[in-house]
PyMOL commands that place a pseudoatom at each C-alpha (Angstrom):
pseudoatom trace, name=CA, resn=MET, resi=1, chain=A, elem=C, hetatm=0, pos=[134.187, 263.131, 90.013]
pseudoatom trace, name=CA, resn=LYS, resi=2, chain=A, elem=C, hetatm=0, pos=[137.271, 265.220, 89.218]
pseudoatom trace, name=CA, resn=LEU, resi=3, chain=A, elem=C, hetatm=0, pos=[139.972, 266.361, 91.618]
pseudoatom trace, name=CA, resn=SER, resi=4, chain=A, elem=C, hetatm=0, pos=[141.709, 269.668, 90.959]
pseudoatom trace, name=CA, resn=TYR, resi=5, chain=A, elem=C, hetatm=0, pos=[144.905, 270.549, 92.824]
pseudoatom trace, name=CA, resn=ALA, resi=6, chain=A, elem=C, hetatm=0, pos=[146.128, 274.137, 92.362]
pseudoatom trace, name=CA, resn=SER, resi=7, chain=A, elem=C, hetatm=0, pos=[147.642, 274.468, 88.864]
pseudoatom trace, name=CA, resn=HIS, resi=8, chain=A, elem=C, hetatm=0, pos=[148.047, 270.737, 88.253]
pseudoatom trace, name=CA, resn=LYS, resi=9, chain=A, elem=C, hetatm=0, pos=[146.218, 268.476, 85.860]
pseudoatom trace, name=CA, resn=GLU, resi=10, chain=A, elem=C, hetatm=0, pos=[142.784, 267.249, 86.966]
pseudoatom trace, name=CA, resn=ILE, resi=11, chain=A, elem=C, hetatm=0, pos=[142.517, 263.686, 88.219]
pseudoatom trace, name=CA, resn=LYS, resi=12, chain=A, elem=C, hetatm=0, pos=[139.429, 261.561, 87.706]
pseudoatom trace, name=CA, resn=LEU, resi=13, chain=A, elem=C, hetatm=0, pos=[138.148, 259.694, 90.748]
pseudoatom trace, name=CA, resn=GLY, resi=14, chain=A, elem=C, hetatm=0, pos=[136.153, 256.856, 89.221]
pseudoatom trace, name=CA, resn=ARG, resi=15, chain=A, elem=C, hetatm=0, pos=[133.697, 254.628, 91.044]
pseudoatom trace, name=CA, resn=GLY, resi=16, chain=A, elem=C, hetatm=0, pos=[134.901, 251.064, 91.441]
pseudoatom trace, name=CA, resn=GLN, resi=17, chain=A, elem=C, hetatm=0, pos=[138.465, 252.268, 90.970]
pseudoatom trace, name=CA, resn=ILE, resi=18, chain=A, elem=C, hetatm=0, pos=[141.580, 252.962, 93.045]
pseudoatom trace, name=CA, resn=THR, resi=19, chain=A, elem=C, hetatm=0, pos=[143.330, 256.228, 92.213]
pseudoatom trace, name=CA, resn=THR, resi=20, chain=A, elem=C, hetatm=0, pos=[146.801, 256.896, 93.613]
pseudoatom trace, name=CA, resn=LEU, resi=21, chain=A, elem=C, hetatm=0, pos=[148.267, 260.379, 93.871]
pseudoatom trace, name=CA, resn=GLY, resi=22, chain=A, elem=C, hetatm=0, pos=[151.901, 260.199, 94.921]
pseudoatom trace, name=CA, resn=THR, resi=23, chain=A, elem=C, hetatm=0, pos=[154.516, 262.843, 95.513]
pseudoatom trace, name=CA, resn=CYS, resi=24, chain=A, elem=C, hetatm=0, pos=[158.041, 263.193, 96.885]
pseudoatom trace, name=CA, resn=SER, resi=25, chain=A, elem=C, hetatm=0, pos=[157.507, 266.863, 97.668]
pseudoatom trace, name=CA, resn=PRO, resi=26, chain=A, elem=C, hetatm=0, pos=[156.805, 267.683, 101.340]
pseudoatom trace, name=CA, resn=VAL, resi=27, chain=A, elem=C, hetatm=0, pos=[155.059, 270.888, 100.242]
pseudoatom trace, name=CA, resn=VAL, resi=28, chain=A, elem=C, hetatm=0, pos=[152.729, 269.077, 97.852]
pseudoatom trace, name=CA, resn=TYR, resi=29, chain=A, elem=C, hetatm=0, pos=[152.023, 266.287, 100.319]
pseudoatom trace, name=CA, resn=THR, resi=30, chain=A, elem=C, hetatm=0, pos=[151.180, 268.736, 103.086]
pseudoatom trace, name=CA, resn=GLU, resi=31, chain=A, elem=C, hetatm=0, pos=[148.873, 270.752, 100.839]
pseudoatom trace, name=CA, resn=LEU, resi=32, chain=A, elem=C, hetatm=0, pos=[147.109, 267.596, 99.663]
pseudoatom trace, name=CA, resn=ILE, resi=33, chain=A, elem=C, hetatm=0, pos=[146.573, 266.307, 103.214]
pseudoatom trace, name=CA, resn=GLN, resi=34, chain=A, elem=C, hetatm=0, pos=[145.286, 269.656, 104.439]
pseudoatom trace, name=CA, resn=GLY, resi=35, chain=A, elem=C, hetatm=0, pos=[143.205, 270.301, 101.345]
pseudoatom trace, name=CA, resn=MET, resi=36, chain=A, elem=C, hetatm=0, pos=[141.361, 266.997, 101.683]
pseudoatom trace, name=CA, resn=GLN, resi=37, chain=A, elem=C, hetatm=0, pos=[140.276, 268.128, 105.126]
pseudoatom trace, name=CA, resn=GLY, resi=38, chain=A, elem=C, hetatm=0, pos=[139.147, 271.527, 103.896]
pseudoatom trace, name=CA, resn=LEU, resi=39, chain=A, elem=C, hetatm=0, pos=[142.033, 273.300, 105.616]
pseudoatom trace, name=CA, resn=ASN, resi=40, chain=A, elem=C, hetatm=0, pos=[143.224, 275.155, 102.507]
pseudoatom trace, name=CA, resn=GLU, resi=41, chain=A, elem=C, hetatm=0, pos=[141.864, 276.134, 99.105]
pseudoatom trace, name=CA, resn=GLN, resi=42, chain=A, elem=C, hetatm=0, pos=[144.346, 274.145, 97.025]
pseudoatom trace, name=CA, resn=ILE, resi=43, chain=A, elem=C, hetatm=0, pos=[141.938, 271.236, 96.517]
pseudoatom trace, name=CA, resn=ARG, resi=44, chain=A, elem=C, hetatm=0, pos=[138.673, 271.535, 94.613]
pseudoatom trace, name=CA, resn=LEU, resi=45, chain=A, elem=C, hetatm=0, pos=[136.273, 268.817, 93.486]
pseudoatom trace, name=CA, resn=PHE, resi=46, chain=A, elem=C, hetatm=0, pos=[133.851, 268.803, 90.555]
pseudoatom trace, name=CA, resn=ASP, resi=47, chain=A, elem=C, hetatm=0, pos=[131.202, 266.394, 89.349]
pseudoatom trace, name=CA, resn=ASP, resi=48, chain=A, elem=C, hetatm=0, pos=[131.063, 265.165, 85.765]
pseudoatom trace, name=CA, resn=GLU, resi=49, chain=A, elem=C, hetatm=0, pos=[129.131, 268.299, 84.737]
pseudoatom trace, name=CA, resn=TYR, resi=50, chain=A, elem=C, hetatm=0, pos=[131.830, 270.483, 86.349]
pseudoatom trace, name=CA, resn=ASN, resi=51, chain=A, elem=C, hetatm=0, pos=[129.622, 271.607, 89.214]
pseudoatom trace, name=CA, resn=GLU, resi=52, chain=A, elem=C, hetatm=0, pos=[131.813, 272.204, 92.247]
pseudoatom trace, name=CA, resn=CYS, resi=53, chain=A, elem=C, hetatm=0, pos=[131.295, 269.792, 95.142]
pseudoatom trace, name=CA, resn=ALA, resi=54, chain=A, elem=C, hetatm=0, pos=[131.738, 270.581, 98.830]
pseudoatom trace, name=CA, resn=ILE, resi=55, chain=A, elem=C, hetatm=0, pos=[134.882, 268.885, 100.168]
pseudoatom trace, name=CA, resn=ASN, resi=56, chain=A, elem=C, hetatm=0, pos=[133.199, 267.676, 103.368]
pseudoatom trace, name=CA, resn=LYS, resi=57, chain=A, elem=C, hetatm=0, pos=[130.441, 265.975, 101.370]
pseudoatom trace, name=CA, resn=ALA, resi=58, chain=A, elem=C, hetatm=0, pos=[132.451, 264.629, 98.436]
pseudoatom trace, name=CA, resn=ILE, resi=59, chain=A, elem=C, hetatm=0, pos=[135.358, 263.305, 100.532]
pseudoatom trace, name=CA, resn=ASP, resi=60, chain=A, elem=C, hetatm=0, pos=[135.357, 260.779, 103.372]
pseudoatom trace, name=CA, resn=TRP, resi=61, chain=A, elem=C, hetatm=0, pos=[138.706, 261.592, 104.951]
pseudoatom trace, name=CA, resn=CYS, resi=62, chain=A, elem=C, hetatm=0, pos=[140.058, 258.483, 106.711]
pseudoatom trace, name=CA, resn=GLY, resi=63, chain=A, elem=C, hetatm=0, pos=[143.775, 259.254, 106.564]
pseudoatom trace, name=CA, resn=ASP, resi=64, chain=A, elem=C, hetatm=0, pos=[146.160, 256.767, 108.164]
pseudoatom trace, name=CA, resn=VAL, resi=65, chain=A, elem=C, hetatm=0, pos=[144.014, 253.822, 109.244]
pseudoatom trace, name=CA, resn=ALA, resi=66, chain=A, elem=C, hetatm=0, pos=[146.721, 252.378, 111.507]
pseudoatom trace, name=CA, resn=CYS, resi=67, chain=A, elem=C, hetatm=0, pos=[146.634, 255.566, 113.591]
pseudoatom trace, name=CA, resn=ARG, resi=68, chain=A, elem=C, hetatm=0, pos=[142.903, 255.583, 114.209]
pseudoatom trace, name=CA, resn=THR, resi=69, chain=A, elem=C, hetatm=0, pos=[139.861, 253.412, 114.653]
pseudoatom trace, name=CA, resn=ILE, resi=70, chain=A, elem=C, hetatm=0, pos=[136.707, 253.568, 112.586]
pseudoatom trace, name=CA, resn=GLU, resi=71, chain=A, elem=C, hetatm=0, pos=[134.481, 256.179, 114.155]
pseudoatom trace, name=CA, resn=VAL, resi=72, chain=A, elem=C, hetatm=0, pos=[130.998, 254.730, 113.981]
pseudoatom trace, name=CA, resn=ASN, resi=73, chain=A, elem=C, hetatm=0, pos=[129.566, 258.144, 114.842]
pseudoatom trace, name=CA, resn=GLN, resi=74, chain=A, elem=C, hetatm=0, pos=[130.496, 259.520, 111.442]
pseudoatom trace, name=CA, resn=TYR, resi=75, chain=A, elem=C, hetatm=0, pos=[128.309, 256.846, 109.846]
pseudoatom trace, name=CA, resn=LEU, resi=76, chain=A, elem=C, hetatm=0, pos=[125.871, 256.350, 112.723]
pseudoatom trace, name=CA, resn=THR, resi=77, chain=A, elem=C, hetatm=0, pos=[122.779, 258.007, 111.248]
pseudoatom trace, name=CA, resn=LYS, resi=78, chain=A, elem=C, hetatm=0, pos=[123.040, 255.997, 108.042]
pseudoatom trace, name=CA, resn=LEU, resi=79, chain=A, elem=C, hetatm=0, pos=[123.842, 252.781, 109.911]
pseudoatom trace, name=CA, resn=GLU, resi=80, chain=A, elem=C, hetatm=0, pos=[120.844, 253.239, 112.206]
pseudoatom trace, name=CA, resn=ARG, resi=81, chain=A, elem=C, hetatm=0, pos=[118.548, 253.723, 109.238]
pseudoatom trace, name=CA, resn=LEU, resi=82, chain=A, elem=C, hetatm=0, pos=[120.049, 250.691, 107.487]
pseudoatom trace, name=CA, resn=ILE, resi=83, chain=A, elem=C, hetatm=0, pos=[119.596, 248.456, 110.532]
pseudoatom trace, name=CA, resn=SER, resi=84, chain=A, elem=C, hetatm=0, pos=[116.125, 249.780, 111.301]
pseudoatom trace, name=CA, resn=GLU, resi=85, chain=A, elem=C, hetatm=0, pos=[114.896, 249.220, 107.751]
pseudoatom trace, name=CA, resn=ALA, resi=86, chain=A, elem=C, hetatm=0, pos=[116.262, 245.663, 107.782]
pseudoatom trace, name=CA, resn=LEU, resi=87, chain=A, elem=C, hetatm=0, pos=[114.231, 244.648, 110.847]
pseudoatom trace, name=CA, resn=THR, resi=88, chain=A, elem=C, hetatm=0, pos=[111.186, 242.478, 110.215]
pseudoatom trace, name=CA, resn=ASP, resi=89, chain=A, elem=C, hetatm=0, pos=[107.956, 242.898, 112.187]
pseudoatom trace, name=CA, resn=ASP, resi=90, chain=A, elem=C, hetatm=0, pos=[108.905, 239.838, 114.263]
pseudoatom trace, name=CA, resn=ASP, resi=91, chain=A, elem=C, hetatm=0, pos=[112.305, 241.391, 115.015]
pseudoatom trace, name=CA, resn=ARG, resi=92, chain=A, elem=C, hetatm=0, pos=[110.688, 244.638, 116.129]
pseudoatom trace, name=CA, resn=ASN, resi=93, chain=A, elem=C, hetatm=0, pos=[108.137, 242.829, 118.309]
pseudoatom trace, name=CA, resn=GLN, resi=94, chain=A, elem=C, hetatm=0, pos=[110.886, 240.806, 119.976]
pseudoatom trace, name=CA, resn=ILE, resi=95, chain=A, elem=C, hetatm=0, pos=[112.884, 243.959, 120.736]
pseudoatom trace, name=CA, resn=HIS, resi=96, chain=A, elem=C, hetatm=0, pos=[109.808, 245.723, 122.090]
pseudoatom trace, name=CA, resn=ASP, resi=97, chain=A, elem=C, hetatm=0, pos=[108.937, 242.750, 124.317]
pseudoatom trace, name=CA, resn=CYS, resi=98, chain=A, elem=C, hetatm=0, pos=[112.457, 242.719, 125.768]
pseudoatom trace, name=CA, resn=LEU, resi=99, chain=A, elem=C, hetatm=0, pos=[112.363, 246.457, 126.338]
pseudoatom trace, name=CA, resn=SER, resi=100, chain=A, elem=C, hetatm=0, pos=[108.985, 246.210, 128.049]
pseudoatom trace, name=CA, resn=GLU, resi=101, chain=A, elem=C, hetatm=0, pos=[110.476, 243.706, 130.494]
pseudoatom trace, name=CA, resn=LEU, resi=102, chain=A, elem=C, hetatm=0, pos=[113.358, 246.096, 131.175]
pseudoatom trace, name=CA, resn=TYR, resi=103, chain=A, elem=C, hetatm=0, pos=[111.027, 249.044, 131.803]
pseudoatom trace, name=CA, resn=SER, resi=104, chain=A, elem=C, hetatm=0, pos=[108.854, 246.898, 134.073]
pseudoatom trace, name=CA, resn=ALA, resi=105, chain=A, elem=C, hetatm=0, pos=[111.886, 245.810, 136.116]
pseudoatom trace, name=CA, resn=VAL, resi=106, chain=A, elem=C, hetatm=0, pos=[112.976, 249.437, 136.545]
pseudoatom trace, name=CA, resn=GLU, resi=107, chain=A, elem=C, hetatm=0, pos=[109.428, 250.471, 137.428]
pseudoatom trace, name=CA, resn=GLN, resi=108, chain=A, elem=C, hetatm=0, pos=[109.231, 247.840, 140.149]
pseudoatom trace, name=CA, resn=GLN, resi=109, chain=A, elem=C, hetatm=0, pos=[112.385, 249.240, 141.726]
pseudoatom trace, name=CA, resn=LEU, resi=110, chain=A, elem=C, hetatm=0, pos=[110.896, 252.742, 141.662]
pseudoatom trace, name=CA, resn=PHE, resi=111, chain=A, elem=C, hetatm=0, pos=[107.880, 251.538, 143.622]
pseudoatom trace, name=CA, resn=LEU, resi=112, chain=A, elem=C, hetatm=0, pos=[110.212, 250.521, 146.441]
pseudoatom trace, name=CA, resn=THR, resi=113, chain=A, elem=C, hetatm=0, pos=[111.331, 254.118, 146.945]
pseudoatom trace, name=CA, resn=ASP, resi=114, chain=A, elem=C, hetatm=0, pos=[107.872, 255.212, 148.126]
pseudoatom trace, name=CA, resn=LEU, resi=115, chain=A, elem=C, hetatm=0, pos=[108.223, 258.286, 145.891]
pseudoatom trace, name=CA, resn=PRO, resi=116, chain=A, elem=C, hetatm=0, pos=[105.942, 259.378, 143.018]
pseudoatom trace, name=CA, resn=LEU, resi=117, chain=A, elem=C, hetatm=0, pos=[108.395, 258.234, 140.328]
pseudoatom trace, name=CA, resn=GLU, resi=118, chain=A, elem=C, hetatm=0, pos=[107.577, 256.625, 137.018]
pseudoatom trace, name=CA, resn=VAL, resi=119, chain=A, elem=C, hetatm=0, pos=[109.335, 255.601, 133.804]
pseudoatom trace, name=CA, resn=THR, resi=120, chain=A, elem=C, hetatm=0, pos=[108.663, 256.942, 130.319]
pseudoatom trace, name=CA, resn=TYR, resi=121, chain=A, elem=C, hetatm=0, pos=[108.189, 254.187, 127.801]
pseudoatom trace, name=CA, resn=ASP, resi=122, chain=A, elem=C, hetatm=0, pos=[110.087, 254.930, 124.573]
pseudoatom trace, name=CA, resn=PHE, resi=123, chain=A, elem=C, hetatm=0, pos=[110.021, 252.374, 121.773]
pseudoatom trace, name=CA, resn=ASP, resi=124, chain=A, elem=C, hetatm=0, pos=[111.514, 254.614, 119.093]
pseudoatom trace, name=CA, resn=MET, resi=125, chain=A, elem=C, hetatm=0, pos=[113.896, 252.346, 117.149]
pseudoatom trace, name=CA, resn=LYS, resi=126, chain=A, elem=C, hetatm=0, pos=[116.481, 255.102, 116.617]
pseudoatom trace, name=CA, resn=HIS, resi=127, chain=A, elem=C, hetatm=0, pos=[116.627, 255.706, 120.359]
pseudoatom trace, name=CA, resn=LEU, resi=128, chain=A, elem=C, hetatm=0, pos=[116.934, 251.973, 121.007]
pseudoatom trace, name=CA, resn=LEU, resi=129, chain=A, elem=C, hetatm=0, pos=[119.859, 251.674, 118.596]
pseudoatom trace, name=CA, resn=LYS, resi=130, chain=A, elem=C, hetatm=0, pos=[121.618, 254.590, 120.286]
pseudoatom trace, name=CA, resn=PHE, resi=131, chain=A, elem=C, hetatm=0, pos=[120.965, 252.943, 123.660]
pseudoatom trace, name=CA, resn=ALA, resi=132, chain=A, elem=C, hetatm=0, pos=[122.680, 249.791, 122.351]
pseudoatom trace, name=CA, resn=LYS, resi=133, chain=A, elem=C, hetatm=0, pos=[125.878, 251.824, 121.653]
pseudoatom trace, name=CA, resn=ILE, resi=134, chain=A, elem=C, hetatm=0, pos=[126.700, 250.175, 118.345]
pseudoatom trace, name=CA, resn=HIS, resi=135, chain=A, elem=C, hetatm=0, pos=[130.441, 250.035, 117.675]
pseudoatom trace, name=CA, resn=PHE, resi=136, chain=A, elem=C, hetatm=0, pos=[133.052, 248.059, 115.796]
pseudoatom trace, name=CA, resn=ASP, resi=137, chain=A, elem=C, hetatm=0, pos=[134.914, 245.312, 117.640]
pseudoatom trace, name=CA, resn=LYS, resi=138, chain=A, elem=C, hetatm=0, pos=[138.123, 246.908, 118.956]
pseudoatom trace, name=CA, resn=LYS, resi=139, chain=A, elem=C, hetatm=0, pos=[140.082, 243.635, 118.716]
pseudoatom trace, name=CA, resn=TRP, resi=140, chain=A, elem=C, hetatm=0, pos=[139.210, 243.450, 115.040]
pseudoatom trace, name=CA, resn=GLN, resi=141, chain=A, elem=C, hetatm=0, pos=[140.458, 247.002, 114.383]
pseudoatom trace, name=CA, resn=THR, resi=142, chain=A, elem=C, hetatm=0, pos=[144.138, 246.082, 114.632]
pseudoatom trace, name=CA, resn=ASN, resi=143, chain=A, elem=C, hetatm=0, pos=[144.356, 244.975, 110.989]
pseudoatom trace, name=CA, resn=PRO, resi=144, chain=A, elem=C, hetatm=0, pos=[144.683, 247.924, 108.536]
pseudoatom trace, name=CA, resn=TYR, resi=145, chain=A, elem=C, hetatm=0, pos=[143.383, 245.881, 105.599]
pseudoatom trace, name=CA, resn=ASP, resi=146, chain=A, elem=C, hetatm=0, pos=[140.258, 244.840, 107.513]
pseudoatom trace, name=CA, resn=ILE, resi=147, chain=A, elem=C, hetatm=0, pos=[139.640, 248.448, 108.536]
pseudoatom trace, name=CA, resn=ILE, resi=148, chain=A, elem=C, hetatm=0, pos=[139.861, 249.662, 104.931]
pseudoatom trace, name=CA, resn=GLU, resi=149, chain=A, elem=C, hetatm=0, pos=[137.630, 246.879, 103.656]
pseudoatom trace, name=CA, resn=SER, resi=150, chain=A, elem=C, hetatm=0, pos=[134.997, 247.617, 106.284]
pseudoatom trace, name=CA, resn=ILE, resi=151, chain=A, elem=C, hetatm=0, pos=[134.979, 251.329, 105.475]
pseudoatom trace, name=CA, resn=LEU, resi=152, chain=A, elem=C, hetatm=0, pos=[134.262, 250.383, 101.866]
pseudoatom trace, name=CA, resn=LYS, resi=153, chain=A, elem=C, hetatm=0, pos=[131.488, 248.005, 102.949]
pseudoatom trace, name=CA, resn=VAL, resi=154, chain=A, elem=C, hetatm=0, pos=[129.902, 250.686, 105.144]
pseudoatom trace, name=CA, resn=HIS, resi=155, chain=A, elem=C, hetatm=0, pos=[129.883, 252.976, 102.107]
pseudoatom trace, name=CA, resn=GLN, resi=156, chain=A, elem=C, hetatm=0, pos=[128.296, 250.258, 99.998]
pseudoatom trace, name=CA, resn=GLU, resi=157, chain=A, elem=C, hetatm=0, pos=[125.679, 249.163, 102.539]
pseudoatom trace, name=CA, resn=CYS, resi=158, chain=A, elem=C, hetatm=0, pos=[124.717, 252.730, 103.487]
pseudoatom trace, name=CA, resn=ASP, resi=159, chain=A, elem=C, hetatm=0, pos=[124.847, 254.028, 99.919]
pseudoatom trace, name=CA, resn=ILE, resi=160, chain=A, elem=C, hetatm=0, pos=[127.476, 256.660, 100.779]
pseudoatom trace, name=CA, resn=GLU, resi=161, chain=A, elem=C, hetatm=0, pos=[128.791, 258.158, 97.549]
pseudoatom trace, name=CA, resn=SER, resi=162, chain=A, elem=C, hetatm=0, pos=[131.736, 260.170, 98.895]
pseudoatom trace, name=CA, resn=CYS, resi=163, chain=A, elem=C, hetatm=0, pos=[135.276, 259.184, 97.888]
pseudoatom trace, name=CA, resn=VAL, resi=164, chain=A, elem=C, hetatm=0, pos=[137.291, 257.406, 100.589]
pseudoatom trace, name=CA, resn=VAL, resi=165, chain=A, elem=C, hetatm=0, pos=[140.736, 258.994, 101.018]
pseudoatom trace, name=CA, resn=LEU, resi=166, chain=A, elem=C, hetatm=0, pos=[143.589, 257.100, 102.703]
pseudoatom trace, name=CA, resn=THR, resi=167, chain=A, elem=C, hetatm=0, pos=[147.264, 257.802, 103.358]
pseudoatom trace, name=CA, resn=ASN, resi=168, chain=A, elem=C, hetatm=0, pos=[150.350, 255.633, 103.924]
pseudoatom trace, name=CA, resn=VAL, resi=169, chain=A, elem=C, hetatm=0, pos=[148.711, 252.466, 102.619]
pseudoatom trace, name=CA, resn=ALA, resi=170, chain=A, elem=C, hetatm=0, pos=[152.090, 251.237, 101.343]
pseudoatom trace, name=CA, resn=HIS, resi=171, chain=A, elem=C, hetatm=0, pos=[153.299, 251.088, 104.952]
pseudoatom trace, name=CA, resn=TYR, resi=172, chain=A, elem=C, hetatm=0, pos=[150.732, 248.466, 105.911]
pseudoatom trace, name=CA, resn=LEU, resi=173, chain=A, elem=C, hetatm=0, pos=[149.573, 246.412, 102.925]
pseudoatom trace, name=CA, resn=THR, resi=174, chain=A, elem=C, hetatm=0, pos=[151.510, 243.855, 100.930]
pseudoatom trace, name=CA, resn=ALA, resi=175, chain=A, elem=C, hetatm=0, pos=[151.424, 243.877, 97.135]
pseudoatom trace, name=CA, resn=SER, resi=176, chain=A, elem=C, hetatm=0, pos=[149.042, 240.914, 97.314]
pseudoatom trace, name=CA, resn=GLN, resi=177, chain=A, elem=C, hetatm=0, pos=[146.718, 242.792, 99.658]
pseudoatom trace, name=CA, resn=MET, resi=178, chain=A, elem=C, hetatm=0, pos=[146.770, 245.765, 97.291]
pseudoatom trace, name=CA, resn=HIS, resi=179, chain=A, elem=C, hetatm=0, pos=[145.319, 243.552, 94.578]
pseudoatom trace, name=CA, resn=GLU, resi=180, chain=A, elem=C, hetatm=0, pos=[142.769, 242.168, 97.034]
pseudoatom trace, name=CA, resn=LEU, resi=181, chain=A, elem=C, hetatm=0, pos=[141.855, 245.749, 97.862]
pseudoatom trace, name=CA, resn=GLU, resi=182, chain=A, elem=C, hetatm=0, pos=[141.399, 246.493, 94.172]
pseudoatom trace, name=CA, resn=ASP, resi=183, chain=A, elem=C, hetatm=0, pos=[138.980, 243.549, 93.914]
pseudoatom trace, name=CA, resn=SER, resi=184, chain=A, elem=C, hetatm=0, pos=[137.072, 244.841, 96.941]
pseudoatom trace, name=CA, resn=VAL, resi=185, chain=A, elem=C, hetatm=0, pos=[136.825, 248.343, 95.461]
pseudoatom trace, name=CA, resn=VAL, resi=186, chain=A, elem=C, hetatm=0, pos=[135.512, 246.932, 92.192]
pseudoatom trace, name=CA, resn=ALA, resi=187, chain=A, elem=C, hetatm=0, pos=[133.045, 244.642, 94.009]
pseudoatom trace, name=CA, resn=THR, resi=188, chain=A, elem=C, hetatm=0, pos=[131.649, 247.425, 96.196]
pseudoatom trace, name=CA, resn=GLY, resi=189, chain=A, elem=C, hetatm=0, pos=[131.695, 250.036, 93.420]
pseudoatom trace, name=CA, resn=GLN, resi=190, chain=A, elem=C, hetatm=0, pos=[133.356, 252.583, 95.678]
pseudoatom trace, name=CA, resn=SER, resi=191, chain=A, elem=C, hetatm=0, pos=[135.791, 255.361, 94.840]
pseudoatom trace, name=CA, resn=LEU, resi=192, chain=A, elem=C, hetatm=0, pos=[139.142, 255.159, 96.656]
pseudoatom trace, name=CA, resn=LEU, resi=193, chain=A, elem=C, hetatm=0, pos=[141.948, 257.727, 96.584]
pseudoatom trace, name=CA, resn=LEU, resi=194, chain=A, elem=C, hetatm=0, pos=[145.384, 256.927, 98.017]
pseudoatom trace, name=CA, resn=LEU, resi=195, chain=A, elem=C, hetatm=0, pos=[147.669, 259.827, 98.929]
pseudoatom trace, name=CA, resn=GLU, resi=196, chain=A, elem=C, hetatm=0, pos=[151.229, 258.550, 99.170]
pseudoatom trace, name=CA, resn=PHE, resi=197, chain=A, elem=C, hetatm=0, pos=[154.614, 260.080, 99.943]
pseudoatom trace, name=CA, resn=CYS, resi=198, chain=A, elem=C, hetatm=0, pos=[156.763, 257.977, 97.638]
pseudoatom trace, name=CA, resn=ARG, resi=199, chain=A, elem=C, hetatm=0, pos=[159.197, 257.942, 94.708]
pseudoatom trace, name=CA, resn=MET, resi=200, chain=A, elem=C, hetatm=0, pos=[158.342, 257.529, 91.059]
pseudoatom trace, name=CA, resn=ASN, resi=201, chain=A, elem=C, hetatm=0, pos=[160.231, 254.230, 90.921]
pseudoatom trace, name=CA, resn=GLN, resi=202, chain=A, elem=C, hetatm=0, pos=[157.802, 252.801, 93.480]
pseudoatom trace, name=CA, resn=ARG, resi=203, chain=A, elem=C, hetatm=0, pos=[154.887, 253.026, 91.090]
pseudoatom trace, name=CA, resn=ASP, resi=204, chain=A, elem=C, hetatm=0, pos=[154.870, 249.256, 90.442]
pseudoatom trace, name=CA, resn=TYR, resi=205, chain=A, elem=C, hetatm=0, pos=[153.556, 248.754, 93.977]
pseudoatom trace, name=CA, resn=TYR, resi=206, chain=A, elem=C, hetatm=0, pos=[150.531, 250.834, 93.002]
pseudoatom trace, name=CA, resn=ASP, resi=207, chain=A, elem=C, hetatm=0, pos=[149.809, 248.763, 89.914]
pseudoatom trace, name=CA, resn=VAL, resi=208, chain=A, elem=C, hetatm=0, pos=[146.109, 248.991, 90.709]
pseudoatom trace, name=CA, resn=GLY, resi=209, chain=A, elem=C, hetatm=0, pos=[143.799, 251.557, 89.139]
pseudoatom trace, name=CA, resn=SER, resi=210, chain=A, elem=C, hetatm=0, pos=[145.554, 254.731, 88.011]
pseudoatom trace, name=CA, resn=PHE, resi=211, chain=A, elem=C, hetatm=0, pos=[148.838, 256.180, 89.275]
pseudoatom trace, name=CA, resn=ASN, resi=212, chain=A, elem=C, hetatm=0, pos=[149.511, 259.925, 89.269]
pseudoatom trace, name=CA, resn=PHE, resi=213, chain=A, elem=C, hetatm=0, pos=[152.664, 261.607, 90.505]
pseudoatom trace, name=CA, resn=ILE, resi=214, chain=A, elem=C, hetatm=0, pos=[153.934, 265.116, 91.282]
pseudoatom trace, name=CA, resn=ASP, resi=215, chain=A, elem=C, hetatm=0, pos=[157.705, 265.355, 91.649]
pseudoatom trace, name=CA, resn=GLU, resi=216, chain=A, elem=C, hetatm=0, pos=[159.831, 267.686, 93.782]
pseudoatom trace, name=CA, resn=ASP, resi=217, chain=A, elem=C, hetatm=0, pos=[159.845, 270.222, 90.931]
pseudoatom trace, name=CA, resn=PHE, resi=218, chain=A, elem=C, hetatm=0, pos=[156.020, 270.232, 90.945]
pseudoatom trace, name=CA, resn=VAL, resi=219, chain=A, elem=C, hetatm=0, pos=[155.938, 268.465, 87.551]
pseudoatom trace, name=CA, resn=ASP, resi=220, chain=A, elem=C, hetatm=0, pos=[152.996, 266.119, 86.869]
pseudoatom trace, name=CA, resn=TRP, resi=221, chain=A, elem=C, hetatm=0, pos=[153.550, 262.520, 85.738]
pseudoatom trace, name=CA, resn=TYR, resi=222, chain=A, elem=C, hetatm=0, pos=[150.645, 260.322, 84.668]
for i in range(1, 222): cmd.bond("trace and resi %d" % i, "trace and resi %d" % (i + 1))
show_as sticks, trace
zoom trace
């Protein structure tokens, strides 16, 4: 996939690769951040055949991971299908047996009201998974590296092809963790774009994948 920003050179977002786009220009940084969220027309994305891709489908905007938690809801449909398809017949039977006991217990309580009430048995697996309120462990979500790695794993497990976009990674990860992140990106085959407000002389920190830079005079450096 190719990223086009206004009049600047296109940037390739390769699978299994980290791409960094840095700038020291507040104007550029603001336009990049807003464009990735579809809030301006400065950012456009194209596939390898130069067909334009919808921003909201081609980009998984995660932003600053230390300022948010992973929203399961944005992946929920795919996660539910993944979990449901992984269940064996024995697993499904066990879940149904447990649910039958729950319905029976509720039904017994309804009988005590002396009112014509009854329960509706629903064994739809998607409904059961929603009932379980699947979520990520909040205690675990205090480590930015773990959050990033799990986003990549969700993409891999659920076969999500959109490019993950993060900001301010340099604020939270050590140089060693950056290389670990590179290994994780390669292992999961995901596409990761880092948007960073930085200086050109900081490029050694981003010695993973490709580094692209737009200076305060709007000049491209690659």
